[in-house]
C-alpha positions in Angstrom: 25.3 9.9 -14.1 24.4 9.2 -17.8 21.9 11.8 -19.0 18.6 10.4 -20.3 18.5 10.4 -24.1 15.4 12.5 -24.1 16.7 15.2 -21.7 16.8 18.6 -23.3 20.0 20.7 -23.2 18.5 23.1 -20.7 17.5 20.3 -18.3 21.0 18.8 -18.5 22.5 22.1 -17.6 20.0 22.4 -14.7 21.0 18.9 -13.4 24.6 19.9 -13.4 24.0 22.8 -11.1 25.0 22.2 -7.4 21.9 24.0 -6.2 19.3 21.3 -5.5 16.4 23.5 -4.8 16.0 24.8 -8.4 12.9 24.6 -10.4 13.6 24.7 -14.2 11.5 25.0 -17.3 12.5 25.1 -20.9 10.8 24.3 -24.3 11.1 20.5 -23.6 10.9 19.6 -19.9 9.9 20.8 -16.5 12.0 20.0 -13.4 10.9 20.5 -9.8 13.0 19.7 -6.8 11.4 17.8 -3.9 12.0 19.7 -0.7 12.4 17.7 2.5 10.0 19.4 5.0 6.9 18.7 6.9 4.3 21.3 5.6 2.3 23.5 8.0 -1.5 22.9 7.9 -2.3 26.5 6.7 -2.0 27.5 3.1 0.3 30.5 3.6 2.6 28.6 5.9 2.8 25.7 3.4 3.6 28.1 0.5 6.3 29.9 2.6 7.9 26.6 3.7 9.1 26.0 0.1 11.8 28.2 -1.3 10.5 30.6 -4.0 12.9 29.1 -6.6 11.5 25.7 -6.0 8.1 26.6 -7.4 7.7 25.8 -11.0 5.4 27.9 -13.2 5.9 25.8 -16.3 2.3 25.1 -17.1 1.7 25.3 -20.9 -1.4 25.3 -23.0 -2.5 21.7 -23.6 -0.7 20.2 -26.6 1.8 23.1 -26.9 5.5 23.0 -26.1 6.5 26.4 -24.8 3.7 29.0 -25.2 1.9 30.6 -22.3 4.6 30.2 -19.7 4.3 32.5 -16.7 8.0 33.5 -16.5 7.5 37.1 -15.3 8.9 37.4 -11.8 6.4 40.1 -10.7 3.5 37.9 -11.8 4.9 34.9 -10.0 5.4 36.9 -6.8 1.8 38.1 -7.1 0.4 34.6 -7.3 2.5 33.5 -4.3 1.2 36.5 -2.3 -2.4 35.6 -3.3 -2.8 38.6 -5.6 -4.0 36.5 -8.5 -3.1 36.8 -12.1 -5.4 35.1 -14.6 -5.2 31.4 -14.2 -1.5 31.2 -13.5 -0.6 27.8 -12.1 2.5 26.6 -10.2 3.7 23.3 -8.8 6.0 22.3 -6.0 6.8 19.1 -4.3 7.9 18.1 -0.7 8.5 14.9 1.2 9.0 13.8 4.8 9.0 10.6 6.8 5.2 10.0 6.1 5.1 10.5 2.4 5.4 13.0 -0.5 3.2 15.9 -1.3 2.4 17.8 -4.5 1.2 21.4 -4.1 -0.5 23.0 -7.1 -1.3 26.7 -6.7 -4.1 27.8 -9.0 -4.8 31.5 -9.5 -8.6 31.8 -10.1 -10.3 35.1 -11.2 -13.8 33.9 -10.4 -12.9 33.7 -6.7 -14.0 37.3 -6.4 -17.5 36.9 -7.7 -18.6 33.2 -8.0 -21.3 33.6 -5.3 -22.7 36.8 -6.7 -23.1 35.1 -10.0 -24.9 32.1 -8.4 -22.1 29.7 -9.5 -20.5 26.7 -7.8 -17.3 27.3 -5.9 -14.5 27.2 -8.5 -12.5 24.3 -7.2 -9.7 23.4 -9.6 -10.0 20.2 -11.5 -6.5 18.6 -12.0 -5.7 15.5 -13.9 -2.6 14.0 -12.3 -0.2 11.1 -12.6 3.2 10.1 -11.4 5.4 7.2 -12.4 7.8 5.7 -9.8 11.2 4.6 -10.9 14.1 6.7 -12.1 13.5 8.5 -15.4 16.9 7.3 -16.7 15.7 3.7 -16.8 14.4 2.7 -20.3 10.9 1.6 -21.1 7.5 2.8 -20.2 6.8 2.3 -16.5 3.5 1.9 -14.7 2.0 5.2 -13.7 -0.6 6.1 -11.1 -3.3 8.4 -12.4 -6.5 10.1 -11.5 -8.4 13.4 -11.3 -8.7 15.8 -8.4 -12.2 17.2 -8.7 -13.0 19.0 -5.5 -12.2 19.1 -1.8 -11.2 15.7 -0.5 -12.2 13.9 -3.7 -10.0 12.1 -6.1 -11.3 9.9 -8.9 -8.7 7.2 -9.7 -8.2 5.8 -13.2 -8.0 2.1 -12.5 -6.6 0.2 -15.4 -4.9 -2.6 -13.6 -5.9 -5.3 -11.1 -4.3 -4.9 -7.6 -1.7 -7.4 -6.7 1.6 -7.8 -4.8 3.3 -5.4 -7.3 0.4 -3.3 -8.3 -1.5 -1.0 -6.0 -4.3 1.5 -6.5 -3.7 5.2 -5.5 -6.5 5.0 -3.0 -6.4 4.8 0.0 -2.8 6.0 0.0 -3.7 9.4 -1.5 -5.3 12.2 0.5 -6.2 15.5 -1.0 -7.7 18.9 -0.2 -7.7 22.6 -1.0 -7.4 26.0 0.7 -8.1 29.5 -0.5 -5.0 31.7 -0.6 -6.1 35.2 -1.6 -7.1 35.0 -5.2 -5.7 31.5 -5.6 -6.5 28.0 -4.5 -3.8 25.7 -3.1 -4.4 22.0 -3.9 -2.6 19.4 -1.9 -2.1 15.9 -3.1 -0.4 13.8 -0.4 0.8 10.2 -1.1 1.7 7.8 1.7 5.1 6.0 1.2 3.1 2.8 1.9 1.7 3.0 -1.6 5.2 2.6 -3.1 6.8 0.7 -0.2 8.7 -1.5 -2.7 9.6 1.4 -5.1 11.2 3.9 -2.8 13.6 6.4 -4.2 16.0 5.8 -1.3 18.2 3.0 -2.6 20.1 4.5 -5.4 23.8 4.5 -6.1 23.7 7.9 -7.8 23.3 11.4 -6.5 20.3 12.3 -8.6 17.0 10.4 -8.8 14.1 11.4 -10.9 10.4 10.4 -11.2 8.0 11.4 -13.9 5.1 13.6 -13.0 2.3 15.2 -15.0 -0.4 17.6 -13.8 -3.1 19.0 -16.2 -5.4 21.8 -14.9 -8.7 21.7 -16.6 -9.0 25.4 -17.3 -8.7 27.6 -20.4 -8.6 24.6 -22.7 -6.1 22.8 -20.5 -2.9 23.9 -18.8 -0.4 21.1 -18.5 2.8 20.6 -16.5 4.3 17.6 -18.3 2.8 17.3 -21.8 -0.4 15.5 -22.9 -2.2 12.8 -20.9 -0.6 9.3 -20.8 2.5 10.4 -22.7 5.1 9.5 -20.1 8.0 10.6 -22.3 6.6 14.2 -22.2 6.2 14.2 -18.4 7.9 16.6 -16.2 10.5 15.4 -13.7 10.7 15.7 -9.9 14.2 15.4 -8.4 14.3 13.8 -5.0 16.5 15.4 -2.3 19.5 13.8 -0.7 18.2 11.1 1.7 20.6 11.2 4.6 21.0 8.3 6.9 18.6 9.9 9.4 16.0 10.7 6.8 16.2 7.2 5.3 15.9 5.6 8.7 12.9 7.7 9.6 11.0 6.7 6.4 11.8 3.0 6.8 10.8 2.9 10.5 7.6 4.7 9.8 6.8 2.2 6.9 7.6 -0.8 9.1 5.1 0.4 11.7 2.5 0.9 8.9 3.2 -2.5 7.5 2.8 -4.0 11.0 -0.5 -2.3 11.4 -1.7 -3.5 8.0 -0.7 -7.1 8.8 -2.4 -7.1 12.2 -5.6 -5.7 10.6 -5.6 -8.6 8.2 -4.6 -11.2 10.8 -7.4 -10.0 13.1 -10.0 -10.1 10.4 -12.7 -12.8 10.2 -11.2 -14.1 6.9 -8.1 -15.2 8.8 -10.0 -16.4 11.9 -10.2 -13.4 14.1 -6.5 -13.6 14.8 -7.0 -16.8 16.9 -7.5 -19.8 14.6 -10.2 -22.0 16.2 -9.6 -25.6 17.0 -12.6 -26.6 14.8 -15.5 -24.9 13.0 -17.8 -25.0 16.0 -15.4 -22.6 17.9 -16.3 -19.9 15.4 -20.0 -20.2 15.8 -21.6 -17.0 17.2 -18.4 -15.0 17.0 -18.8 -11.3 16.2 -18.3 -10.7 12.5 -19.6 -14.1 11.4 -21.2 -13.4 8.0 -24.4 -15.3 8.6 -27.5 -14.0 10.5 -27.8 -17.4 12.2 -24.3 -19.0 12.3 -25.5 -22.0 14.4 -28.1 -22.9 11.8 -25.6 -22.4 9.0 -23.2 -24.8 10.6 -25.9 -27.3 11.4 -27.4 -27.4 8.0 -25.0 -26.0 5.3 -21.7 -27.3 6.6 -23.1 -30.5 7.9 -24.2 -31.3 4.3 -20.8 -30.1 3.0 -18.3 -31.1 5.6 -15.4 -29.7 3.6 -16.9 -26.2 3.3 -15.1 -23.5 5.2 -15.8 -19.8 5.6 -12.3 -18.7 6.6 -8.8 -20.0 6.4 -8.6 -21.0 10.0 -11.5 -23.5 9.8 -9.7 -25.8 7.4 -7.9 -28.2 9.7 -5.3 -29.4 7.1 -4.4 -25.8 6.2 -4.2 -24.6 9.8 -0.5 -25.5 10.4 0.4 -23.4 7.4 -1.6 -20.5 8.7 0.0 -20.8 12.1 3.4 -20.7 10.5 2.6 -17.6 8.3 1.3 -15.8 11.4 4.2 -16.8 13.6 6.8 -15.7 11.0 5.3 -12.2 10.9 4.6 -11.9 14.7 8.4 -12.6 15.1 9.1 -9.3 13.2 7.6 -7.1 16.0 10.6 -7.3 18.4 13.0 -6.6 15.5 11.0 -3.5 14.5 11.2 -2.3 18.0 15.0 -2.7 17.8 15.3 -1.1 14.4 16.9 2.1 15.6 19.9 0.2 17.0 20.7 -1.5 13.7 23.5 -0.4 11.4 22.3 1.3 8.1 23.1 -1.8 6.0 21.2 -4.0 8.5 18.3 -1.6 8.5 18.0 -1.7 4.8 18.3 -5.5 4.6 15.7 -6.0 7.3 13.3 -3.5 5.7 13.3 -5.2 2.4 12.5 -8.6 4.0 10.0 -7.4 6.6 8.1 -4.9 4.4 7.4 -7.6 1.8 6.1 -10.0 4.5 3.9 -7.4 6.2 2.4 -5.4 3.4 1.8 -8.4 1.2 0.6 -10.8 3.9 -2.8 -11.0 2.2 -1.2 -12.3 -1.1 1.1 -14.6 0.7 -1.9 -16.2 2.4 -3.8 -16.5 -0.8 -0.8 -18.0 -2.6 -0.3 -20.6 0.2 -3.9 -21.6 0.2 -3.9 -21.9 -3.6 -0.8 -24.2 -3.4 -2.5 -26.2 -0.7 -5.6 -26.6 -2.8 -3.6 -27.6 -5.8 -1.9 -30.3 -3.7 -5.2 -31.7 -2.7 -6.4 -31.9 -6.3 -3.2 -33.6 -7.4 -3.4 -36.1 -4.6 -7.1 -36.7 -5.3 -8.2 -35.7 -1.8 
């Protein structure tokens, strides 16, 4: 592996160590290993499921490089045990077949008296981003960003338009918090489906890094990974070894999620309720029709504009294309059912083809209809 040109000497030494579960902090970078495990639901169980050395306490004062690091072992043990310790903050990461999770443990002094002082519950506020794609690759990559600001609530920073290669964090991210002694454990769980085409599984190197930054809005800002938007200052997470069994579990789970997403779209009204009608009149009165009086709509509106359609299936000239798109994806179901019996190389090849077809069916349908409309315009129809 060629070290990234911005890696600090301390991080390079950490990467060379054979112990994968090692969190590391120096004056330049944070590194946290991703532990393969399914976390228990309770806070104490989740904390104990992660090796102590995998928790990273490298939160710095915002804008600083190395001050205010909680490196004292006794202080760290106290926070892990729920004994508190100022606003000490630690980060850990895990993954399993469903997705990946960031745990941020926030010691909070006001937990002892917030109610007596007539204050709101001191939920942590954490600005967070991650950038998929190995950190050794040059250039600034797209990153997913938002703010956790209370139980079950995440405000996404949406700077891009969703598309086949660009997805918002929601609804793939779920979040929550639990009290652990004098600290609050925040969980940010991200479904692999949100990065189905950027998985860290297909890599010809042993190590694989993604950029991550977490900024706790407390004491003027405590940051794990530099200042906001500065991807070159972000911390790193190191993915674990994805054995054949682990990789197959992730891919199979994603294919099932992709199938569910496709069927939801195919069964929607926009696509014709999953059963394209023979003509427009077949759809009149169907549940989900977006008019209070569909019969009157067809009789007056569509009669006056015979080439007006309210879903893809109503357009008779496009209907063969729609049938083909649906049939191609329906044919994937038996292959998904037989996925476990494929060789690893076959599983990977099938996943790349099927996941694109299933997760991006909506965009394939839009593109096909756009091409069809362009043809009509060119031909003057």
